C-alpha positions in Angstrom: -103.9 -11.8 -23.6 -105.2 -10.0 -26.6 -108.9 -10.8 -27.3 -111.8 -9.9 -29.3 -114.1 -7.5 -27.0 -116.8 -9.8 -25.7 -119.1 -6.6 -26.0 -118.4 -5.9 -29.5 -116.1 -8.5 -31.5 -115.6 -6.0 -34.3 -112.7 -4.3 -31.6 -110.0 -5.7 -29.5 -109.9 -6.1 -25.7 -106.5 -5.3 -24.5 -105.5 -4.4 -21.0 -108.9 -3.9 -19.9 -109.8 -1.4 -22.5 -111.5 -1.6 -26.1 -108.6 -1.2 -28.5 -107.7 -0.4 -32.1 -104.4 -1.4 -33.5 -102.5 1.3 -35.6 -99.0 0.5 -36.9 -96.4 1.6 -39.6 -93.8 -1.0 -39.3 -90.8 -2.5 -41.1 -91.1 -5.0 -44.0 -91.5 -7.9 -41.4 -87.9 -8.9 -41.0 -87.1 -7.7 -37.5 -86.6 -11.1 -36.0 -84.8 -12.9 -39.1 -82.5 -10.4 -40.2 -79.8 -10.6 -37.4 -78.4 -7.1 -38.4 -81.8 -5.3 -37.7 -81.8 -3.5 -34.0 -85.2 -4.0 -33.3 -85.0 -2.6 -29.7 -84.4 0.9 -31.4 -87.5 0.0 -33.8 -89.7 -0.8 -30.9 -88.8 2.6 -29.2 -89.5 4.6 -32.5 -93.1 3.0 -32.7 -93.8 3.7 -29.1 -92.5 7.4 -29.6 -94.9 7.8 -32.4 -97.9 6.5 -30.4 -98.2 3.3 -32.5 -99.1 -0.1 -31.1 -98.9 -2.6 -34.1 -96.2 -4.6 -36.0 -95.7 -7.7 -38.4 -93.0 -10.3 -38.5 -92.3 -13.1 -40.6 -90.8 -16.4 -39.1 -87.8 -16.7 -41.6 -88.9 -19.5 -43.9 -89.8 -16.9 -46.6 -87.1 -14.2 -47.3 -86.4 -11.9 -50.1 -83.5 -10.0 -51.6 -82.3 -6.6 -50.4 -83.2 -4.9 -53.6 -85.6 -6.1 -56.2 -88.3 -4.8 -58.8 -91.7 -4.9 -57.1 -94.6 -4.3 -59.5 -93.7 -0.8 -61.0 -91.7 0.1 -57.8 -88.6 -1.0 -55.9 -87.8 -2.5 -52.7 -84.3 -1.1 -51.5 -82.5 -1.9 -48.3 -85.3 -4.4 -47.5 -85.4 -5.6 -44.0 -86.9 -9.0 -45.3 -83.6 -9.5 -47.4 -81.0 -9.8 -44.9 -77.2 -9.6 -46.2 -75.3 -12.5 -46.8 -75.1 -14.9 -44.0 -77.4 -12.6 -41.8 -80.4 -14.6 -42.1 -81.6 -16.2 -38.6 -84.4 -18.8 -39.0 -85.9 -21.4 -36.9 -83.4 -24.2 -38.2 -79.8 -24.6 -37.4 -76.9 -24.4 -40.0 -75.1 -27.3 -41.1 -71.4 -27.3 -41.9 -72.1 -27.8 -45.6 -71.7 -24.3 -47.7 -74.1 -23.6 -50.3 -77.2 -21.9 -49.0 -78.4 -19.7 -52.0 -78.5 -16.4 -49.7 -75.1 -17.0 -48.1 -73.4 -19.3 -45.5 -74.0 -22.9 -45.0 -77.1 -25.0 -45.7 -79.7 -25.6 -43.1 -80.6 -28.7 -41.2 -84.6 -29.0 -41.0 -84.4 -31.6 -38.1 -82.5 -29.4 -35.7 -83.9 -25.9 -34.4 -81.7 -22.8 -34.0 -81.9 -22.1 -30.3 -80.6 -18.6 -31.0 -83.5 -17.7 -33.4 -86.2 -18.6 -30.4 -84.2 -16.6 -28.1 -84.5 -13.6 -30.6 -88.1 -14.2 -31.2 -89.0 -14.3 -27.5 -86.9 -11.2 -26.7 -88.5 -9.4 -29.7 -92.2 -10.1 -28.4 -91.1 -9.3 -24.7 -89.4 -6.0 -25.9 -92.7 -5.2 -27.9 -94.8 -5.7 -24.8 -92.8 -3.3 -22.9 -93.2 -0.6 -25.4 -96.9 -1.3 -26.0 -96.7 -2.8 -29.3 -99.0 -5.9 -30.2 -97.1 -8.6 -32.5 -98.6 -10.4 -35.6 -96.5 -13.6 -35.7 -97.1 -14.5 -39.4 -96.5 -17.9 -39.7 -96.0 -18.7 -43.7 -95.6 -16.8 -46.9 -96.3 -18.2 -50.4 -93.4 -18.3 -52.6 -94.7 -16.0 -55.4 -92.2 -17.5 -58.1 -89.4 -19.9 -58.4 -86.7 -17.1 -57.5 -88.3 -16.7 -54.0 -88.6 -20.4 -53.5 -85.1 -20.7 -54.4 -84.3 -18.5 -51.2 -86.1 -20.6 -48.6 -84.3 -22.9 -46.1 -87.1 -25.6 -47.2 -85.8 -25.6 -50.9 -84.1 -28.9 -51.5 -81.0 -27.0 -52.5 -80.9 -25.2 -49.2 -81.1 -27.9 -46.7 -79.3 -31.1 -46.0 -82.1 -33.0 -45.3 -83.3 -33.5 -49.0 -86.5 -32.1 -48.4 -88.5 -29.4 -50.7 -88.2 -31.3 -53.9 -91.4 -29.6 -55.1 -92.6 -26.8 -57.1 -93.3 -23.7 -55.1 -97.0 -23.7 -55.9 -97.2 -27.3 -53.9 -95.3 -26.1 -50.8 -98.5 -25.2 -48.9 -100.7 -28.0 -49.8 -101.9 -30.9 -47.9 -101.0 -33.5 -50.7 -98.3 -32.4 -52.9 -95.5 -31.0 -50.6 -94.1 -34.6 -49.3 -92.5 -34.5 -46.0 -92.6 -30.5 -46.0 -96.1 -30.6 -44.3 -94.7 -32.3 -41.2 -92.0 -29.6 -41.1 -94.5 -27.0 -41.3 -96.6 -28.4 -38.4 -93.5 -28.8 -36.3 -92.7 -25.2 -36.9 -96.2 -24.3 -35.8 -95.9 -26.4 -32.7 -92.6 -24.9 -31.6 -93.7 -21.3 -32.0 -96.8 -21.9 -30.4 -95.0 -23.6 -27.5 -92.5 -20.6 -27.2 -95.0 -17.8 -27.1 -97.6 -19.5 -25.2 -97.5 -17.0 -22.2 -97.0 -13.9 -24.6 -100.0 -11.8 -24.1 -99.2 -9.4 -27.0 -99.4 -11.6 -29.9 -101.7 -13.1 -32.3 -101.1 -15.6 -35.3 -101.7 -15.0 -38.9 -101.7 -18.3 -40.9 -100.4 -17.1 -44.2 -99.5 -14.0 -45.8 -101.3 -13.4 -49.2 -102.3 -17.2 -49.5 -104.1 -16.1 -52.6 -100.8 -16.4 -54.4 -98.4 -19.2 -55.1 -100.8 -22.0 -54.9 -101.7 -22.0 -51.1 -104.7 -24.0 -50.7 -107.8 -23.2 -48.6 -107.7 -26.8 -47.1 -104.2 -26.2 -46.0 -105.0 -22.8 -44.4 -107.8 -24.6 -42.3 -105.6 -27.5 -41.3 -103.0 -24.9 -39.9 -105.8 -23.0 -38.1 -107.1 -26.2 -36.4 -103.6 -27.0 -35.4 -102.9 -23.7 -33.8 -106.2 -24.2 -32.0 -105.4 -27.7 -31.1 -101.9 -26.9 -29.7 -103.4 -24.3 -27.1 -106.6 -26.0 -26.3 -106.5 -26.8 -22.6 -103.8 -24.4 -22.1 -106.1 -21.5 -20.5 -106.5 -18.4 -22.7 -105.9 -19.0 -26.5 -104.2 -16.5 -28.9 -106.2 -15.0 -31.7 -105.9 -16.5 -35.4 -105.9 -14.2 -38.4 -106.7 -15.3 -41.8 -105.4 -12.8 -44.8 -108.5 -13.2 -47.2 -107.5 -11.0 -50.1 -106.1 -7.6 -51.6 -108.9 -4.9 -51.6 -111.8 -6.7 -50.7 -113.7 -10.0 -50.7 -116.9 -11.4 -49.3 -116.2 -14.3 -46.7 -118.6 -16.9 -46.8 -117.4 -20.0 -44.6 -114.6 -18.7 -42.2 -113.0 -21.4 -40.1 -114.3 -21.3 -36.6 -110.8 -20.6 -35.1 -110.3 -17.7 -37.1 -111.2 -14.4 -35.2 -109.8 -11.8 -37.6 -110.3 -11.2 -41.3 -107.3 -9.2 -42.7 -107.0 -7.6 -46.0 -104.2 -5.8 -48.0 -104.4 -2.5 -49.8 -108.1 -2.0 -48.5 -109.2 1.2 -49.8 -111.8 2.3 -50.2 -112.8 0.3 -46.9 -115.8 -1.4 -48.5 -114.9 -4.8 -47.3 -115.7 -4.0 -43.8 -119.3 -3.5 -44.5 -119.4 -6.5 -46.6 -118.1 -8.8 -43.8 -119.7 -7.0 -40.9 -122.6 -9.7 -40.1 -119.9 -12.3 -39.4 -119.3 -10.9 -36.1 -115.5 -10.7 -36.4 -112.8 -8.3 -36.4 -111.7 -6.9 -39.9 -108.0 -5.4 -40.7 -106.1 -3.5 -43.2 -102.7 -5.1 -42.5 -100.5 -4.1 -45.6 -100.5 -0.9 -47.5 -98.5 0.2 -50.6 -98.2 1.0 -54.3 -99.6 4.4 -54.0 -96.4 6.2 -54.0 -94.4 7.5 -51.2 -96.4 10.8 -50.3 -98.0 10.5 -47.1 -101.6 11.8 -47.7 -103.0 8.4 -49.4 -102.0 6.4 -46.6 -103.2 8.8 -44.0 -106.5 8.9 -45.8 -106.7 5.0 -46.0 -106.2 4.7 -42.4 -108.9 7.6 -41.3 -111.4 5.9 -43.7 -110.8 2.2 -42.6 -111.0 3.1 -38.9 -114.1 5.1 -39.5 -115.7 2.2 -41.2 -115.3 0.1 -38.0 -112.1 -1.3 -39.1 -110.0 -2.2 -36.0 -106.4 -3.0 -37.5 -104.6 -0.8 -39.7 -101.0 -1.6 -40.4 -99.0 0.7 -42.9 -95.9 -1.0 -44.5 -93.3 1.7 -43.8 -90.1 1.5 -46.1 -88.5 4.4 -44.1 -86.9 1.4 -41.5 -84.0 -0.3 -42.8 -80.8 -1.9 -41.1 -79.1 1.4 -40.1 -82.4 3.2 -40.2 -84.2 1.6 -37.3 -85.5 5.0 -36.3 -87.5 5.4 -39.7 -85.4 7.8 -40.9 -84.4 6.3 -44.2 -84.9 8.7 -47.3 -87.3 6.7 -49.8 -86.5 6.6 -53.6 -89.1 8.1 -55.5 -90.0 4.7 -57.2 -90.1 3.0 -53.7 -92.9 0.5 -53.8 -94.9 2.1 -51.0 -94.4 5.1 -48.3 -93.5 5.8 -44.8 -91.8 8.6 -42.9 -91.6 10.3 -39.3 -94.3 12.6 -40.5 -96.7 9.9 -41.6 -95.9 7.8 -38.4 -97.0 10.9 -36.4 -100.0 11.4 -38.4 -101.3 7.9 -37.8 -100.5 8.5 -34.0 -102.9 11.2 -34.0 -105.6 8.9 -35.6 -105.0 6.5 -33.0 -105.0 9.4 -30.2 -108.4 10.4 -32.0 -110.2 7.2 -31.9 -109.2 6.5 -28.5 -111.0 9.4 -27.4 -114.6 7.8 -28.2 -116.5 4.9 -27.0 -116.2 2.7 -29.9 -118.1 0.0 -28.7 -121.3 1.9 -29.2 -120.8 3.4 -32.4 -121.4 2.4 -36.1 -120.3 3.5 -39.4 -123.2 5.5 -41.0 -122.0 8.3 -43.8 -125.5 9.1 -44.2 -125.3 11.5 -41.1 -122.9 13.9 -42.8 -123.5 15.9 -46.0 -121.0 18.2 -47.7 -123.4 21.3 -48.3 -120.7 23.6 -49.7 -117.2 23.2 -51.1 -114.7 25.8 -51.5 -111.1 25.3 -52.8 -109.8 22.8 -55.5 -109.8 19.0 -54.8 -106.1 17.9 -54.2 -104.1 14.8 -53.8 -105.6 13.3 -57.0 -109.2 13.3 -55.6 -111.8 13.3 -58.1 -114.6 13.9 -55.3 -114.8 15.0 -51.7 -115.2 11.9 -49.2 -117.2 12.2 -46.0 -117.0 9.4 -43.5 -118.8 9.0 -40.1 -118.5 6.6 -37.1 -121.6 7.7 -34.8 -123.6 6.7 -31.7 -126.7 8.8 -32.4 -127.2 11.4 -30.2 -124.0 10.8 -28.4 -120.7 10.9 -30.1 -119.9 11.6 -33.7 -116.4 11.1 -35.6 -116.3 12.5 -38.7 -113.5 12.7 -41.3 -113.5 14.7 -44.7 -110.9 14.1 -47.4 -110.7 16.8 -50.3 -110.9 20.4 -50.8 -109.5 23.2 -48.6 -113.1 24.5 -46.7 -116.4 23.1 -46.3 -119.8 23.5 -44.9 -121.3 20.3 -43.5 -124.7 19.3 -42.9 -124.7 17.0 -40.0 -128.0 14.9 -38.8 -128.3 15.4 -35.3 -131.4 14.6 -32.9 -132.2 17.4 -30.5 -129.6 18.3 -27.6 -126.7 20.2 -26.7 -123.2 19.4 -28.4 -119.6 20.6 -28.5 -117.4 20.1 -31.3 -113.8 20.4 -32.2 -111.7 20.1 -35.4 -108.7 18.3 -35.9 -106.0 18.8 -38.7 -105.0 15.0 -39.2 -101.8 16.3 -41.0 -100.3 18.9 -38.6 -102.2 17.9 -35.5 -103.7 21.2 -34.9 -106.9 21.5 -33.1 -109.6 24.2 -33.2 -112.8 24.7 -31.5 -116.0 24.1 -33.5 -118.4 25.4 -30.8 -121.0 24.5 -28.4 -124.5 24.7 -29.4 -128.3 23.8 -28.6 -129.7 21.9 -31.5 -133.6 21.3 -32.7 -134.6 19.0 -35.4 -132.9 18.3 -38.7 -129.4 19.2 -40.0 -126.7 21.3 -38.0 -124.7 23.4 -40.4 -121.1 23.3 -39.4 -118.4 25.6 -41.1 -114.8 24.1 -41.4 -111.8 26.2 -40.8 -109.3 26.4 -44.0 -107.4 23.2 -44.0 -104.9 21.2 -46.5 -105.9 17.8 -47.8 -108.2 16.6 -44.9 -109.8 17.3 -41.8 -111.8 15.6 -39.0 -114.4 16.6 -36.7 -115.6 15.2 -33.2 -118.9 16.1 -32.0 -120.0 15.1 -28.5 -123.4 15.6 -26.6 -122.5 18.3 -23.8 -123.1 18.3 -20.2 -126.4 20.4 -19.2 
């Protein structure tokens, strides 16, 4: 069962070892979109060396193509084609669902949906992929609400006669609260024995009228349903875009998740809470790889243990992640980026992260040659360290640098890694006295990483 590590709850414990989850996944429709070949998708994640994906449960859906901020969502996996939505509820014989096909019966389950959900999770486990089951998502406006099976126009039960801003409240949604509770109980029961799952209460609850009291109610319900059943699944709460300080987390919540968490200041802001911190959605920074690669490296070296890129190169018919993005796509994603994120996962797994801490003060850019690139206005240097034993350093910007690294006396070996290409270059082995050690980088493009370890003898 996926757990927080008992020796350091800022990391996961998975299959007997400290684990960081790094993913680059489709837009959360792998189960609800019946046309999506999730087996090919999961094979692709495994081949790229990634171990995380998110999914939505089917009560929130979108259009296949729509304008999102200043960009577009095209061939959106969260927007199944007409009649292709598979959700927890059975269809009636009454036509009229807004997204194609017959209306839903909220008092009757669709067993085909739960069979697909269980198989997805089982296939993910077989491919070494951990699954965030995101139970709910706000309805950002009336258009999104109008596509939900819960909307009164889309079900035969007469439920959902409320505003989209009242759906996720304890006192303004009418009978929908009981419907929500029943769905939580059914999903938790279905996945009770699945070790590779954790639950997120609600995606982006800071939009669409979702109340904190409702979120705490759902967290307590999940915990209550699993009480007495042996091991319990972790529960995540999506806190904010970018960053926020959490002051009173629910006792059942173990993961604090943020979206677009760059720079990764939110990790240090919430470090003292002793909970795992994730960046589980990216986007809106163009379609090039560099911004998302940099976000991943900086977040992980800040002791973020979950980084999940939203990868728009996965679509129906391109479950191998080969879809060519439009220039105005709302975010990025590519086979090249997934390979780069896989290298980050391999790099961080080479360290004993349980005994490391973020400390950017140990590295100083003593000299920079070459222009700043990728829209950067200054060079960035991040460090994850166990003093005197192991150092993971990441430099973004420039083309060649000379670093000053504060090391205690000892013998060290070092190696450079080019995150974009995967090329490795020896940085030498040396005896060090006191003060800073000057380390000259090779030429690089966009960014470079350095590992330093105490050497035997």
